N, CA, C and O atoms as a GROMACS GRO file, in nm:
protein
  432
    1MET      N    1   2.313   1.324  -2.318
    1MET     CA    2   2.446   1.265  -2.329
    1MET      C    3   2.550   1.378  -2.363
    1MET      O    4   2.664   1.372  -2.318
    2LEU      N    5   2.508   1.477  -2.440
    2LEU     CA    6   2.603   1.580  -2.472
    2LEU      C    7   2.632   1.665  -2.346
    2LEU      O    8   2.744   1.715  -2.331
    3ALA      N    9   2.531   1.683  -2.254
    3ALA     CA   10   2.551   1.760  -2.138
    3ALA      C   11   2.659   1.695  -2.050
    3ALA      O   12   2.746   1.763  -1.997
    4LEU      N   13   2.652   1.563  -2.036
    4LEU     CA   14   2.751   1.491  -1.954
    4LEU      C   15   2.891   1.510  -2.016
    4LEU      O   16   2.987   1.533  -1.942
    5ALA      N   17   2.906   1.500  -2.145
    5ALA     CA   18   3.035   1.513  -2.209
    5ALA      C   19   3.081   1.661  -2.205
    5ALA      O   20   3.200   1.685  -2.185
    6ARG      N   21   2.993   1.758  -2.224
    6ARG     CA   22   3.032   1.894  -2.227
    6ARG      C   23   3.066   1.951  -2.095
    6ARG      O   24   3.169   2.017  -2.080
    7TYR      N   25   2.979   1.927  -1.994
    7TYR     CA   26   3.001   1.991  -1.857
    7TYR      C   27   3.090   1.908  -1.766
    7TYR      O   28   3.163   1.966  -1.685
    8ASN      N   29   3.088   1.778  -1.774
    8ASN     CA   30   3.162   1.695  -1.681
    8ASN      C   31   3.272   1.616  -1.743
    8ASN      O   32   3.353   1.555  -1.672
    9GLY      N   33   3.279   1.614  -1.869
    9GLY     CA   34   3.388   1.537  -1.939
    9GLY      C   35   3.362   1.388  -1.934
    9GLY      O   36   3.458   1.311  -1.942
   10ILE      N   37   3.241   1.344  -1.922
   10ILE     CA   38   3.214   1.199  -1.914
   10ILE      C   39   3.149   1.160  -2.037
   10ILE      O   40   3.047   1.217  -2.075
   11CYS      N   41   3.207   1.058  -2.105
   11CYS     CA   42   3.160   1.007  -2.232
   11CYS      C   43   3.113   0.863  -2.213
   11CYS      O   44   3.194   0.770  -2.211
   12ILE      N   45   2.984   0.843  -2.200
   12ILE     CA   46   2.936   0.706  -2.193
   12ILE      C   47   2.809   0.694  -2.284
   12ILE      O   48   2.744   0.794  -2.315
   13SER      N   49   2.777   0.578  -2.322
   13SER     CA   50   2.665   0.551  -2.404
   13SER      C   51   2.538   0.566  -2.326
   13SER      O   52   2.538   0.564  -2.203
   14GLU      N   53   2.426   0.584  -2.402
   14GLU     CA   54   2.294   0.591  -2.327
   14GLU      C   55   2.263   0.458  -2.263
   14GLU      O   56   2.209   0.455  -2.152
   15ARG      N   57   2.297   0.349  -2.328
   15ARG     CA   58   2.265   0.217  -2.268
   15ARG      C   59   2.340   0.195  -2.139
   15ARG      O   60   2.286   0.137  -2.045
   16HIS      N   61   2.467   0.242  -2.135
   16HIS     CA   62   2.540   0.224  -2.009
   16HIS      C   63   2.490   0.318  -1.898
   16HIS      O   64   2.491   0.284  -1.780
   17LEU      N   65   2.446   0.434  -1.939
   17LEU     CA   66   2.388   0.528  -1.840
   17LEU      C   67   2.260   0.466  -1.774
   17LEU      O   68   2.239   0.470  -1.653
   18LYS      N   69   2.176   0.409  -1.865
   18LYS     CA   70   2.052   0.344  -1.815
   18LYS      C   71   2.088   0.225  -1.723
   18LYS      O   72   2.019   0.202  -1.624
   19ARG      N   73   2.188   0.154  -1.754
   19ARG     CA   74   2.233   0.037  -1.671
   19ARG      C   75   2.276   0.081  -1.533
   19ARG      O   76   2.245   0.018  -1.432
   20ILE      N   77   2.354   0.196  -1.534
   20ILE     CA   78   2.402   0.251  -1.403
   20ILE      C   79   2.286   0.296  -1.320
   20ILE      O   80   2.280   0.266  -1.201
   21LEU      N   81   2.192   0.368  -1.382
   21LEU     CA   82   2.076   0.422  -1.304
   21LEU      C   83   1.992   0.312  -1.253
   21LEU      O   84   1.937   0.324  -1.143
   22ARG      N   85   1.978   0.204  -1.327
   22ARG     CA   86   1.893   0.087  -1.285
   22ARG      C   87   1.967   0.021  -1.170
   22ARG      O   88   1.901  -0.024  -1.076
   23LYS      N   89   2.098   0.012  -1.170
   23LYS     CA   90   2.176  -0.048  -1.065
   23LYS      C   91   2.163   0.028  -0.936
   23LYS      O   92   2.158  -0.031  -0.828
   24LEU      N   93   2.158   0.162  -0.946
   24LEU     CA   94   2.146   0.250  -0.832
   24LEU      C   95   2.007   0.264  -0.784
   24LEU      O   96   1.985   0.323  -0.678
   25GLY      N   97   1.909   0.213  -0.858
   25GLY     CA   98   1.767   0.220  -0.822
   25GLY      C   99   1.710   0.359  -0.842
   25GLY      O  100   1.621   0.398  -0.767
   26VAL      N  101   1.756   0.432  -0.936
   26VAL     CA  102   1.707   0.566  -0.970
   26VAL      C  103   1.616   0.552  -1.085
   26VAL      O  104   1.657   0.506  -1.191
   27PHE      N  105   1.488   0.591  -1.067
   27PHE     CA  106   1.392   0.578  -1.178
   27PHE      C  107   1.280   0.682  -1.145
   27PHE      O  108   1.269   0.734  -1.033
   28THR      N  109   1.199   0.707  -1.248
   28THR     CA  110   1.091   0.795  -1.230
   28THR      C  111   0.968   0.720  -1.181
   28THR      O  112   0.965   0.597  -1.186
   29ARG      N  113   0.866   0.792  -1.133
   29ARG     CA  114   0.746   0.726  -1.086
   29ARG      C  115   0.663   0.688  -1.210
   29ARG      O  116   0.588   0.770  -1.262
   30LYS      N  117   0.676   0.566  -1.255
   30LYS     CA  118   0.616   0.525  -1.381
   30LYS      C  119   0.468   0.504  -1.363
   30LYS      O  120   0.425   0.418  -1.286
   31GLY      N  121   0.389   0.583  -1.434
   31GLY     CA  122   0.244   0.559  -1.434
   31GLY      C  123   0.166   0.594  -1.314
   31GLY      O  124   0.045   0.572  -1.312
   32TYR      N  125   0.229   0.648  -1.209
   32TYR     CA  126   0.155   0.679  -1.088
   32TYR      C  127   0.097   0.824  -1.098
   32TYR      O  128   0.152   0.913  -1.164
   33SER      N  129  -0.016   0.841  -1.028
   33SER     CA  130  -0.082   0.968  -1.025
   33SER      C  131  -0.003   1.064  -0.943
   33SER      O  132   0.074   1.024  -0.856
   34PRO      N  133  -0.023   1.194  -0.969
   34PRO     CA  134   0.048   1.299  -0.888
   34PRO      C  135   0.007   1.290  -0.741
   34PRO      O  136  -0.107   1.260  -0.708
   35ILE      N  137   0.102   1.316  -0.658
   35ILE     CA  138   0.077   1.305  -0.509
   35ILE      C  139  -0.029   1.402  -0.462
   35ILE      O  140  -0.112   1.364  -0.379
   36PRO      N  141  -0.030   1.530  -0.512
   36PRO     CA  142  -0.136   1.622  -0.462
   36PRO      C  143  -0.279   1.574  -0.493
   36PRO      O  144  -0.373   1.605  -0.420
   37ARG      N  145  -0.292   1.499  -0.603
   37ARG     CA  146  -0.428   1.445  -0.642
   37ARG      C  147  -0.461   1.343  -0.539
   37ARG      O  148  -0.574   1.342  -0.491
   38LEU      N  149  -0.367   1.253  -0.501
   38LEU     CA  150  -0.383   1.147  -0.408
   38LEU      C  151  -0.423   1.207  -0.269
   38LEU      O  152  -0.515   1.158  -0.202
   39VAL      N  153  -0.352   1.312  -0.230
   39VAL     CA  154  -0.371   1.374  -0.101
   39VAL      C  155  -0.516   1.433  -0.095
   39VAL      O  156  -0.584   1.419   0.006
   40ARG      N  157  -0.560   1.499  -0.203
   40ARG     CA  158  -0.696   1.555  -0.207
   40ARG      C  159  -0.805   1.444  -0.192
   40ARG      O  160  -0.903   1.465  -0.121
   41LEU      N  161  -0.789   1.334  -0.253
   41LEU     CA  162  -0.876   1.224  -0.240
   41LEU      C  163  -0.884   1.163  -0.099
   41LEU      O  164  -0.992   1.135  -0.048
   42VAL      N  165  -0.767   1.144  -0.037
   42VAL     CA  166  -0.762   1.089   0.093
   42VAL      C  167  -0.824   1.190   0.193
   42VAL      O  168  -0.896   1.148   0.284
   43GLU      N  169  -0.797   1.320   0.179
   43GLU     CA  170  -0.852   1.419   0.267
   43GLU      C  171  -1.008   1.416   0.256
   43GLU      O  172  -1.078   1.420   0.357
   44LYS      N  173  -1.062   1.407   0.127
   44LYS     CA  174  -1.200   1.408   0.106
   44LYS      C  175  -1.266   1.279   0.169
   44LYS      O  176  -1.375   1.287   0.226
   45GLN      N  177  -1.203   1.168   0.157
   45GLN     CA  178  -1.256   1.042   0.211
   45GLN      C  179  -1.255   1.047   0.362
   45GLN      O  180  -1.347   0.997   0.427
   46LEU      N  181  -1.154   1.106   0.419
   46LEU     CA  182  -1.139   1.111   0.564
   46LEU      C  183  -1.248   1.206   0.627
   46LEU      O  184  -1.287   1.191   0.743
   47LEU      N  185  -1.292   1.303   0.545
   47LEU     CA  186  -1.400   1.393   0.599
   47LEU      C  187  -1.533   1.323   0.621
   47LEU      O  188  -1.610   1.358   0.710
   48TYR      N  189  -1.559   1.218   0.535
   48TYR     CA  190  -1.691   1.152   0.543
   48TYR      C  191  -1.675   1.016   0.605
   48TYR      O  192  -1.647   1.008   0.725
   49SER      N  193  -1.691   0.912   0.534
   49SER     CA  194  -1.698   0.777   0.586
   49SER      C  195  -1.561   0.707   0.592
   49SER      O  196  -1.553   0.597   0.646
   50GLY      N  197  -1.458   0.765   0.541
   50GLY     CA  198  -1.331   0.698   0.533
   50GLY      C  199  -1.251   0.694   0.663
   50GLY      O  200  -1.143   0.636   0.667
   51GLN      N  201  -1.303   0.754   0.768
   51GLN     CA  202  -1.230   0.754   0.894
   51GLN      C  203  -1.224   0.620   0.961
   51GLN      O  204  -1.130   0.594   1.037
   52GLN      N  205  -1.318   0.534   0.938
   52GLN     CA  206  -1.321   0.407   1.003
   52GLN      C  207  -1.252   0.295   0.928
   52GLN      O  208  -1.245   0.182   0.976
   53TYR      N  209  -1.205   0.326   0.816
   53TYR     CA  210  -1.140   0.226   0.733
   53TYR      C  211  -0.988   0.242   0.724
   53TYR      O  212  -0.933   0.348   0.754
   54GLY      N  213  -0.925   0.138   0.684
   54GLY     CA  214  -0.777   0.143   0.683
   54GLY      C  215  -0.715   0.152   0.544
   54GLY      O  216  -0.779   0.192   0.447
   55TYR      N  217  -0.588   0.114   0.538
   55TYR     CA  218  -0.511   0.134   0.427
   55TYR      C  219  -0.564   0.060   0.296
   55TYR      O  220  -0.569   0.118   0.188
   56GLN      N  221  -0.601  -0.062   0.313
   56GLN     CA  222  -0.644  -0.138   0.200
   56GLN      C  223  -0.770  -0.085   0.141
   56GLN      O  224  -0.786  -0.084   0.019
   57TRP      N  225  -0.867  -0.038   0.228
   57TRP     CA  226  -0.990   0.022   0.174
   57TRP      C  227  -0.960   0.153   0.101
   57TRP      O  228  -1.017   0.182  -0.004
   58MET      N  229  -0.869   0.232   0.159
   58MET     CA  230  -0.830   0.362   0.092
   58MET      C  231  -0.763   0.336  -0.041
   58MET      O  232  -0.786   0.406  -0.139
   59PHE      N  233  -0.678   0.231  -0.040
   59PHE     CA  234  -0.609   0.194  -0.164
   59PHE      C  235  -0.709   0.156  -0.275
   59PHE      O  236  -0.695   0.194  -0.391
   60HIS      N  237  -0.816   0.075  -0.231
   60HIS     CA  238  -0.927   0.037  -0.320
   60HIS      C  239  -0.998   0.160  -0.374
   60HIS      O  240  -1.026   0.171  -0.493
   61LYS      N  241  -1.027   0.252  -0.283
   61LYS     CA  242  -1.095   0.374  -0.322
   61LYS      C  243  -1.015   0.455  -0.424
   61LYS      O  244  -1.073   0.514  -0.516
   62CYS      N  245  -0.880   0.459  -0.408
   62CYS     CA  246  -0.794   0.523  -0.502
   62CYS      C  247  -0.804   0.456  -0.640
   62CYS      O  248  -0.809   0.525  -0.742
   63ASN      N  249  -0.807   0.320  -0.641
   63ASN     CA  250  -0.816   0.252  -0.763
   63ASN      C  251  -0.952   0.280  -0.835
   63ASN      O  252  -0.958   0.295  -0.957
   64THR      N  253  -1.064   0.285  -0.749
   64THR     CA  254  -1.191   0.312  -0.814
   64THR      C  255  -1.201   0.450  -0.868
   64THR      O  256  -1.279   0.474  -0.961
   65HIS      N  257  -1.124   0.544  -0.815
   65HIS     CA  258  -1.118   0.684  -0.867
   65HIS      C  259  -1.008   0.697  -0.974
   65HIS      O  260  -0.977   0.809  -1.017
   66ARG      N  261  -0.948   0.585  -1.016
   66ARG     CA  262  -0.849   0.582  -1.121
   66ARG      C  263  -0.725   0.661  -1.082
   66ARG      O  264  -0.666   0.730  -1.165
   67ILE      N  265  -0.687   0.651  -0.958
   67ILE     CA  266  -0.562   0.713  -0.910
   67ILE      C  267  -0.466   0.595  -0.881
   67ILE      O  268  -0.490   0.516  -0.790
   68LYS      N  269  -0.362   0.586  -0.958
   68LYS     CA  270  -0.267   0.483  -0.936
   68LYS      C  271  -0.161   0.521  -0.834
   68LYS      O  272  -0.093   0.622  -0.850
   69CYS      N  273  -0.148   0.443  -0.730
   69CYS     CA  274  -0.059   0.473  -0.619
   69CYS      C  275  -0.002   0.344  -0.564
   69CYS      O  276  -0.043   0.234  -0.601
   70ASN      N  277   0.096   0.361  -0.474
   70ASN     CA  278   0.139   0.238  -0.403
   70ASN      C  279   0.135   0.274  -0.254
   70ASN      O  280   0.029   0.312  -0.204
   71ARG      N  281   0.244   0.264  -0.182
   71ARG     CA  282   0.241   0.274  -0.034
   71ARG      C  283   0.227   0.421   0.012
   71ARG      O  284   0.224   0.447   0.133
   72GLU      N  285   0.219   0.518  -0.081
   72GLU     CA  286   0.198   0.657  -0.040
   72GLU      C  287   0.071   0.673   0.040
   72GLU      O  288   0.064   0.761   0.126
   73VAL      N  289  -0.029   0.590   0.015
   73VAL     CA  290  -0.157   0.600   0.080
   73VAL      C  291  -0.134   0.577   0.230
   73VAL      O  292  -0.184   0.653   0.313
   74ARG      N  293  -0.060   0.477   0.264
   74ARG     CA  294  -0.031   0.450   0.400
   74ARG      C  295   0.036   0.561   0.469
   74ARG      O  296   0.002   0.591   0.584
   75ILE      N  297   0.128   0.623   0.410
   75ILE     CA  298   0.200   0.739   0.473
   75ILE      C  299   0.109   0.857   0.486
   75ILE      O  300   0.112   0.926   0.588
   76ILE      N  301   0.027   0.883   0.386
   76ILE     CA  302  -0.069   0.995   0.392
   76ILE      C  303  -0.175   0.970   0.500
   76ILE      O  304  -0.217   1.064   0.568
   77LEU      N  305  -0.220   0.845   0.517
   77LEU     CA  306  -0.310   0.816   0.624
   77LEU      C  307  -0.250   0.839   0.759
   77LEU      O  308  -0.318   0.886   0.850
   78GLN      N  309  -0.120   0.805   0.774
   78GLN     CA  310  -0.056   0.827   0.899
   78GLN      C  311  -0.039   0.972   0.934
   78GLN      O  312  -0.041   1.009   1.052
   79ILE      N  313  -0.021   1.058   0.828
   79ILE     CA  314  -0.004   1.198   0.847
   79ILE      C  315  -0.139   1.264   0.890
   79ILE      O  316  -0.147   1.337   0.989
   80PHE      N  317  -0.247   1.233   0.807
   80PHE     CA  318  -0.373   1.298   0.829
   80PHE      C  319  -0.460   1.236   0.941
   80PHE      O  320  -0.542   1.306   1.000
   81ASP      N  321  -0.442   1.111   0.970
   81ASP     CA  322  -0.522   1.046   1.075
   81ASP      C  323  -0.436   0.964   1.168
   81ASP      O  324  -0.449   0.841   1.166
   82PRO      N  325  -0.348   1.023   1.249
   82PRO     CA  326  -0.262   0.944   1.329
   82PRO      C  327  -0.337   0.866   1.440
   82PRO      O  328  -0.297   0.755   1.475
   83GLU      N  329  -0.443   0.923   1.496
   83GLU     CA  330  -0.522   0.857   1.601
   83GLU      C  331  -0.590   0.730   1.543
   83GLU      O  332  -0.586   0.624   1.604
   84GLY      N  333  -0.650   0.744   1.429
   84GLY     CA  334  -0.718   0.632   1.362
   84GLY      C  335  -0.623   0.524   1.324
   84GLY      O  336  -0.654   0.406   1.332
   85THR      N  337  -0.501   0.567   1.281
   85THR     CA  338  -0.399   0.464   1.248
   85THR      C  339  -0.363   0.385   1.369
   85THR      O  340  -0.350   0.263   1.362
   86GLN      N  341  -0.346   0.452   1.480
   86GLN     CA  342  -0.307   0.388   1.605
   86GLN      C  343  -0.415   0.290   1.654
   86GLN      O  344  -0.385   0.182   1.705
   87VAL      N  345  -0.541   0.332   1.637
   87VAL     CA  346  -0.654   0.248   1.677
   87VAL      C  347  -0.664   0.125   1.593
   87VAL      O  348  -0.685   0.015   1.645
   88ARG      N  349  -0.647   0.142   1.461
   88ARG     CA  350  -0.653   0.028   1.370
   88ARG      C  351  -0.535  -0.066   1.392
   88ARG      O  352  -0.546  -0.187   1.374
   89ARG      N  353  -0.418  -0.006   1.432
   89ARG     CA  354  -0.307  -0.091   1.456
   89ARG      C  355  -0.323  -0.174   1.584
   89ARG      O  356  -0.263  -0.281   1.598
   90GLY      N  357  -0.406  -0.122   1.676
   90GLY     CA  358  -0.437  -0.192   1.806
   90GLY      C  359  -0.522  -0.314   1.785
   90GLY      O  360  -0.527  -0.401   1.872
   91TRP      N  361  -0.591  -0.323   1.668
   91TRP     CA  362  -0.682  -0.436   1.649
   91TRP      C  363  -0.611  -0.561   1.617
   91TRP      O  364  -0.670  -0.669   1.629
   92ARG      N  365  -0.484  -0.553   1.576
   92ARG     CA  366  -0.404  -0.668   1.543
   92ARG      C  367  -0.386  -0.755   1.666
   92ARG      O  368  -0.369  -0.702   1.776
   93LEU      N  369  -0.388  -0.882   1.651
   93LEU     CA  370  -0.356  -0.976   1.758
   93LEU      C  371  -0.206  -0.974   1.784
   93LEU      O  372  -0.127  -0.969   1.690
   94PRO      N  373  -0.167  -0.977   1.908
   94PRO     CA  374  -0.028  -0.978   1.941
   94PRO      C  375   0.034  -1.115   1.908
   94PRO      O  376  -0.033  -1.219   1.910
   95MET      N  377   0.163  -1.111   1.877
   95MET     CA  378   0.235  -1.228   1.853
   95MET      C  379   0.253  -1.313   1.984
   95MET      O  380   0.294  -1.257   2.086
   96ILE      N  381   0.226  -1.438   1.981
   96ILE     CA  382   0.241  -1.517   2.108
   96ILE      C  383   0.367  -1.604   2.088
   96ILE      O  384   0.373  -1.684   1.994
   97PRO      N  385   0.463  -1.588   2.171
   97PRO     CA  386   0.582  -1.669   2.162
   97PRO      C  387   0.552  -1.814   2.187
   97PRO      O  388   0.487  -1.852   2.284
   98VAL      N  389   0.602  -1.895   2.095
   98VAL     CA  390   0.574  -2.039   2.106
   98VAL      C  391   0.714  -2.111   2.123
   98VAL      O  392   0.808  -2.088   2.047
   99SER      N  393   0.722  -2.195   2.223
   99SER     CA  394   0.846  -2.268   2.238
   99SER      C  395   0.819  -2.417   2.205
   99SER      O  396   0.760  -2.490   2.284
  100ILE      N  397   0.863  -2.456   2.093
  100ILE     CA  398   0.843  -2.596   2.054
  100ILE      C  399   0.979  -2.663   2.044
  100ILE      O  400   1.070  -2.610   1.980
  101ILE      N  401   0.994  -2.775   2.105
  101ILE     CA  402   1.114  -2.850   2.100
  101ILE      C  403   1.118  -2.926   1.972
  101ILE      O  404   1.030  -3.008   1.948
  102SER      N  405   1.216  -2.904   1.890
  102SER     CA  406   1.230  -2.973   1.765
  102SER      C  407   1.276  -3.117   1.784
  102SER      O  408   1.336  -3.150   1.886
  103PRO      N  409   1.246  -3.203   1.685
  103PRO     CA  410   1.286  -3.345   1.707
  103PRO      C  411   1.434  -3.362   1.725
  103PRO      O  412   1.476  -3.458   1.789
  104LYS      N  413   1.515  -3.272   1.669
  104LYS     CA  414   1.659  -3.284   1.683
  104LYS      C  415   1.704  -3.250   1.829
  104LYS      O  416   1.802  -3.307   1.879
  105ARG      N  417   1.634  -3.161   1.892
  105ARG     CA  418   1.670  -3.122   2.025
  105ARG      C  419   1.605  -3.208   2.131
  105ARG      O  420   1.639  -3.196   2.249
  106SER      N  421   1.512  -3.293   2.094
  106SER     CA  422   1.442  -3.372   2.197
  106SER      C  423   1.527  -3.483   2.251
  106SER      O  424   1.491  -3.535   2.356
  107PHE      N  425   1.638  -3.525   2.188
  107PHE     CA  426   1.723  -3.630   2.235
  107PHE      C  427   1.832  -3.582   2.329
  107PHE      O  428   1.905  -3.662   2.387
  108LEU      N  429   1.843  -3.447   2.346
  108LEU     CA  430   1.948  -3.395   2.438
  108LEU      C  431   1.920  -3.413   2.578
  108LEU      O  432   2.000  -3.373   2.662
   0.00000   0.00000   0.00000
């Protein structure tokens, strides 16, 4: 707080600063493991049996190794295994457009 007042001439309370930061969505990674540790685990898993599994399995592996993460696993998998990601993405069923006449439109 003194640094803000001394260097920028801004005098606000700590509570107000926290409120501003929360409104802007600025926060630290609370309780998450360091990203280099996560990258090492994903690399190690991809070398062996992890090539055939997707994001949810890798997320589960991270949890079993006590590495707390969120969507970074998906991004890391896309970087290290782009072909596998495309193959797994191809397994999804395509959306089929359905045209249903609603009861309101059936009288027209």
